C-alpha positions in Angstrom: 96.7 90.4 110.5 96.9 94.2 110.8 97.5 96.1 107.6 100.6 98.3 106.9 100.6 102.0 106.0 103.2 102.9 103.4 103.9 106.7 103.5 105.5 108.2 100.4 107.6 111.0 101.7 110.6 111.1 99.4 109.3 114.0 97.2 111.1 117.3 97.7 108.1 119.5 96.9 109.5 121.4 93.9 106.3 123.5 93.5 106.0 124.1 97.2 109.7 124.9 97.7 111.0 122.7 100.5 110.3 119.8 102.7 106.5 120.3 103.0 106.2 116.8 104.6 107.7 118.4 107.8 105.7 121.6 107.8 103.8 122.1 111.1 100.0 122.6 110.5 98.4 121.5 113.7 97.8 123.6 116.9 100.6 121.7 118.7 103.1 121.6 115.9 101.7 118.5 114.2 102.5 117.7 110.5 99.9 116.2 108.2 101.8 112.9 108.6 101.0 113.0 112.3 97.3 113.1 111.5 97.7 110.3 109.0 99.4 108.1 111.6 96.9 109.0 114.3 94.0 108.1 112.0 95.7 104.9 110.8 96.4 103.7 114.4 92.8 104.1 115.5 91.6 102.5 112.2 93.6 99.4 113.1 96.9 99.6 111.1 99.8 97.8 112.8 102.9 99.2 111.0 104.0 102.3 109.2 106.7 102.3 106.6 108.2 105.7 105.5 109.7 106.0 102.1 112.2 108.9 102.2 115.4 110.1 100.5 118.7 109.4 102.3 119.6 113.1 102.3 116.5 114.1 104.4 116.8 111.2 106.8 118.2 113.3 109.7 115.7 116.1 109.4 112.9 113.7 108.9 113.6 111.6 111.9 114.3 114.6 114.1 110.9 116.1 113.2 109.0 112.9 113.9 111.1 111.7 116.8 109.6 108.9 118.8 106.1 110.4 119.1 104.2 107.3 118.0 106.8 104.5 117.9 105.3 103.1 121.1 101.9 102.9 119.5 102.8 101.4 116.1 105.8 99.6 114.5 107.9 102.0 112.4 110.4 101.3 109.6 112.2 103.5 107.1 113.2 102.7 103.5 115.1 104.8 101.0 114.1 105.8 97.5 117.2 106.8 95.4 117.7 107.5 91.8 120.0 104.4 91.4 117.6 101.9 92.9 117.2 100.3 89.4 117.9 96.9 87.9 121.6 96.0 87.4 123.2 97.1 84.2 121.1 100.2 83.7 123.1 103.3 82.8 121.5 106.5 84.1 121.9 110.1 82.7 124.2 112.2 84.8 121.8 115.1 84.6 118.9 113.3 86.3 118.5 114.1 90.0 115.1 112.7 91.1 113.9 109.1 91.5 111.4 107.4 89.3 108.0 108.3 90.8 105.4 106.7 93.1 105.5 103.2 91.6 109.2 103.2 92.2 108.7 104.4 95.7 106.3 101.5 96.4 108.8 99.0 95.1 111.7 100.1 97.3 109.5 99.0 100.3 109.1 95.4 99.1 111.1 93.9 102.0 109.4 96.1 104.6 105.8 95.2 103.7 104.6 91.8 104.7 100.8 92.3 105.0 98.0 93.9 102.9 98.9 97.6 102.8 97.7 101.1 102.0 99.7 103.7 100.1 99.5 107.4 100.9 101.2 110.7 100.1 102.9 112.3 103.1 101.5 115.7 102.4 97.9 114.8 101.8 95.2 114.8 104.5 92.7 112.0 103.8 90.5 111.9 106.9 89.7 109.2 109.5 86.8 107.7 107.5 89.1 107.0 104.6 91.6 105.1 106.8 88.7 103.1 108.4 87.2 102.1 105.0 90.7 101.1 103.8 91.5 99.1 106.9 88.2 97.3 106.8 88.8 96.3 103.2 92.5 95.2 103.8 91.7 93.1 106.8 89.5 90.9 104.6 92.4 90.1 102.2 95.3 87.6 102.4 98.8 88.3 101.0 98.1 86.4 97.8 94.8 88.2 97.0 94.5 90.3 93.8 91.5 92.2 95.2 92.7 95.7 95.6 91.0 99.0 96.4 91.4 102.8 96.3 89.6 105.7 98.0 88.3 108.3 95.5 87.3 111.9 96.0 85.3 114.3 93.9 87.7 116.3 91.8 86.1 119.6 92.9 87.2 118.8 96.5 90.8 118.3 95.6 91.8 121.5 93.9 94.2 124.3 95.0 93.2 127.9 94.9 96.8 128.9 94.2 97.7 127.0 91.1 97.2 123.9 88.9 97.4 120.3 90.1 97.7 116.9 88.6 95.1 114.2 89.3 94.4 110.6 88.2 90.8 110.6 86.9 89.0 107.3 87.5 86.6 105.4 85.4 84.3 102.9 87.2 81.6 100.4 86.3 78.2 100.1 88.0 79.7 98.0 90.8 82.3 100.7 91.6 85.1 98.6 90.2 87.9 100.7 88.7 88.1 100.4 84.9 91.0 102.7 84.5 92.9 105.9 85.6 93.8 108.7 83.3 96.5 111.0 84.5 95.5 114.6 83.9 97.9 117.5 84.4 97.5 121.2 84.9 94.0 121.0 86.3 92.6 124.3 87.5 89.3 126.0 88.2 88.8 129.3 86.4 85.6 131.3 86.1 83.7 128.4 87.7 84.9 125.8 85.2 87.4 123.1 85.9 89.7 122.1 83.0 93.0 120.4 82.3 95.7 121.1 79.7 96.9 118.3 77.6 100.4 117.6 76.2 99.6 119.9 73.2 98.7 122.7 75.5 95.0 122.4 74.6 92.5 123.1 77.4 89.6 120.7 78.0 86.7 120.9 80.5 86.3 118.2 83.1 83.4 117.3 85.4 83.5 118.7 88.9 82.2 115.4 90.3 84.7 113.2 88.4 86.3 110.7 90.8 89.9 111.7 91.5 92.6 109.4 92.8 94.6 111.0 95.5 97.1 108.1 95.7 95.3 106.4 98.5 95.5 102.8 97.3 95.1 99.4 99.0 97.2 96.5 97.8 98.4 93.1 99.0 102.0 92.0 98.6 100.9 90.2 95.4 101.3 93.5 93.6 105.1 93.6 94.0 106.1 90.9 91.5 103.9 92.4 88.8 105.1 95.9 89.5 108.7 94.9 89.5 108.4 93.4 86.0 106.6 96.6 84.8 109.3 98.8 86.3 112.1 96.7 84.6 110.5 97.3 81.2 109.9 101.0 82.0 113.4 101.7 83.1 114.9 99.9 80.1 112.8 102.2 77.9 113.2 105.4 79.8 116.6 105.2 81.5 117.9 108.2 79.6 114.8 110.4 80.2 115.3 113.2 82.7 111.6 113.5 83.8 110.0 110.1 83.1 108.2 108.7 86.1 106.7 105.3 87.0 103.3 105.8 88.6 101.3 103.6 90.9 98.1 104.3 88.7 100.0 102.8 85.7 100.5 99.6 87.7 96.8 99.5 88.6 95.8 100.2 85.1 97.8 97.4 83.6 96.8 94.8 86.2 93.1 95.7 85.7 93.2 95.7 81.9 95.1 92.4 81.8 92.5 90.8 84.1 95.1 90.1 86.7 93.5 92.1 89.5 90.4 94.1 90.3 90.2 97.3 92.3 87.2 98.5 94.2 86.6 102.3 94.5 85.7 103.0 98.1 83.4 105.9 99.0 84.2 108.2 101.9 82.6 111.2 103.4 86.0 112.4 104.6 87.5 115.8 103.7 90.7 115.8 101.6 93.1 118.7 101.6 96.8 119.1 101.0 99.7 121.5 100.5 100.7 121.6 96.9 101.8 125.3 97.1 103.1 127.4 100.0 99.9 129.4 100.0 97.9 126.2 100.7 99.4 126.0 104.2 97.3 128.7 105.8 94.1 127.1 104.5 95.2 123.7 105.7 95.9 125.0 109.2 92.4 126.6 109.3 90.8 123.3 108.2 92.6 121.3 110.8 91.8 123.8 113.6 88.2 123.5 112.6 88.4 119.7 113.1 90.0 120.2 116.4 87.3 122.7 117.4 84.7 120.0 116.5 86.6 117.5 118.7 87.4 115.3 115.7 91.1 115.5 116.9 92.6 116.5 120.2 94.5 119.8 120.3 97.7 117.8 121.0 97.8 114.4 119.2 100.7 112.7 121.0 
């Protein structure tokens, strides 16, 4: 049973300013998603499901075309603000959906095997997909053994502004004990720090394990996450910025003893495009990998 790749591509890139998922960063016009699908195929994934917004469907499909549909099964699902339980009244002022956990849930009918979740605009590296695929191929659909790929925090920062990261706590067996969401993380004068909700600055270890939203689940996660989302939306339906995150699902399932999550080590390089200024650096990094023959100059 080949695992599925779930690509979260509904975000509009507010800090970036546009559809960064479709930005061309490869030497032959490839997007970061192209490299993700390329790596997933050679790691042994059998299907890719894209979570997008309905209003970007045309542009999204035109950009991707049929480049890889002959190599892997492709399906699209839509994340919209009103994808919530019946009877919930939403504020007219809210325009964005409800976060990564919500995005995962809208794919429930499209995912029928153990699956990995990724961000569309993050480059994770082939080794990460291979480690993920090897883990998922050992699970059945009812298993509550999950995983995630973690990166050193210092290797996930942007030179052009602050970022948000889920900081992981693990035990001696590299089992995840929890994820703490930290916002406004930035390196200044050689020191990495984050700013809390009271606008207080706190230092954070450069080697701390950061979650980059590369999670591995089985379909068993959906029923639990759906119950969590129902409670979340009942409590936060009138909030304009509240979001339901995948790490929140992982945290609760771990702390309740329902599931365990192994943190996988990878030598792969992570990079992404949080800000427009990140694009040039990303293009240089990808070109360097092409020069080293890690990727062909033209993927498809």
